[in-house]
VMD Tcl script that draws the C-alpha trace (Angstrom):
set ca {
  {-156.00 -39.32 -75.27}
  {-155.59 -40.58 -71.73}
  {-154.70 -38.28 -68.95}
  {-151.15 -40.13 -69.01}
  {-150.88 -39.26 -72.81}
  {-151.67 -35.77 -72.02}
  {-149.11 -35.47 -69.41}
  {-146.33 -37.02 -71.46}
  {-146.77 -34.19 -74.05}
  {-150.07 -34.97 -75.79}
  {-150.90 -31.21 -75.87}
  {-147.34 -30.13 -76.82}
  {-148.37 -29.37 -80.88}
  {-151.67 -27.52 -79.67}
  {-149.54 -25.38 -77.25}
  {-147.04 -24.59 -79.87}
  {-149.81 -23.50 -82.21}
  {-151.67 -21.35 -79.18}
  {-148.40 -19.66 -78.61}
  {-147.74 -18.90 -82.33}
  {-151.32 -17.34 -82.31}
  {-150.60 -15.53 -79.08}
  {-147.33 -14.25 -80.53}
  {-149.15 -13.03 -83.66}
  {-152.15 -11.35 -82.19}
  {-149.62 -9.43 -79.67}
  {-146.72 -8.69 -81.80}
  {-147.76 -8.42 -85.35}
  {-151.52 -6.97 -84.59}
  {-150.08 -4.94 -81.96}
  {-152.71 -5.86 -79.55}
  {-152.60 -5.68 -75.65}
  {-151.32 -9.14 -73.93}
  {-153.68 -11.86 -73.78}
  {-154.36 -13.13 -70.06}
  {-156.37 -16.27 -70.53}
  {-156.87 -19.08 -73.34}
  {-160.37 -20.57 -73.28}
  {-160.22 -24.27 -74.08}
  {-163.75 -25.69 -75.43}
  {-163.01 -29.34 -76.34}
  {-165.60 -31.88 -75.94}
  {-163.52 -34.61 -74.05}
  {-163.80 -36.39 -70.76}
  {-160.17 -35.34 -70.07}
  {-160.74 -31.44 -70.43}
  {-159.14 -30.78 -67.19}
  {-156.10 -32.79 -67.85}
  {-155.78 -30.98 -71.06}
  {-156.26 -27.41 -69.28}
  {-153.67 -28.28 -66.85}
  {-151.05 -29.57 -69.40}
  {-151.58 -26.44 -71.40}
  {-151.30 -24.19 -68.48}
  {-147.67 -25.65 -67.88}
  {-146.80 -24.81 -71.64}
  {-148.21 -21.55 -72.17}
  {-147.36 -18.03 -70.44}
  {-151.16 -17.34 -70.02}
  {-153.82 -18.97 -67.82}
  {-155.71 -22.02 -69.62}
  {-159.42 -22.24 -68.53}
  {-162.09 -24.51 -69.56}
  {-165.03 -23.33 -71.42}
  {-168.33 -25.47 -71.53}
  {-168.60 -26.87 -74.99}
  {-172.00 -28.18 -74.22}
  {-173.16 -24.53 -73.36}
  {-171.93 -23.33 -76.53}
  {-173.35 -26.00 -78.95}
  {-176.53 -27.00 -77.07}
  {-178.18 -24.15 -74.75}
  {-177.33 -21.42 -77.07}
  {-178.44 -23.41 -80.37}
  {-175.38 -21.72 -81.90}
  {-173.86 -22.92 -85.20}
  {-170.28 -24.20 -84.60}
  {-169.15 -21.81 -87.17}
  {-169.64 -18.79 -84.73}
  {-167.24 -20.45 -82.11}
  {-164.32 -18.25 -83.17}
  {-166.36 -15.03 -83.04}
  {-167.52 -16.19 -79.83}
  {-164.13 -16.59 -78.53}
  {-163.15 -13.08 -79.26}
  {-166.20 -11.56 -77.71}
  {-165.52 -13.60 -74.51}
  {-162.07 -12.20 -74.17}
  {-163.75 -8.69 -74.02}
  {-166.30 -9.82 -71.41}
  {-163.67 -11.49 -69.16}
  {-161.34 -8.32 -69.42}
  {-164.26 -6.19 -68.24}
  {-165.14 -8.36 -65.42}
  {-161.50 -8.75 -64.25}
  {-161.14 -4.87 -64.29}
  {-164.66 -4.77 -62.13}
  {-163.22 -7.22 -59.78}
  {-160.11 -5.66 -59.25}
  {-161.31 -2.07 -58.43}
}
mol new
graphics top color blue
foreach p $ca { graphics top sphere $p radius 0.5 }
foreach p [lrange $ca 0 end-1] q [lrange $ca 1 end] { graphics top cylinder $p $q radius 0.2 }
display resetview
């Protein structure tokens, strides 16, 4: 999608699915509130996507380097969901350290 398409609602379906996942995680699984959503998309328009999701979601959206995941770590793409879960814990600890 072009940046214009993204701004005109191109991320609406993705935002709805992310919101549903957040609601399930926090409501059904009784987990603490999510603060950030890391977006790993191999696109030249990643910043436009992140900005659009930032407006649609109640949490902060941040880009996450797809190249770093796939190339530098030589990590199979099937492990990306597990990496995302692990990153949430690392980021929470970093934010706690910074706020102290």
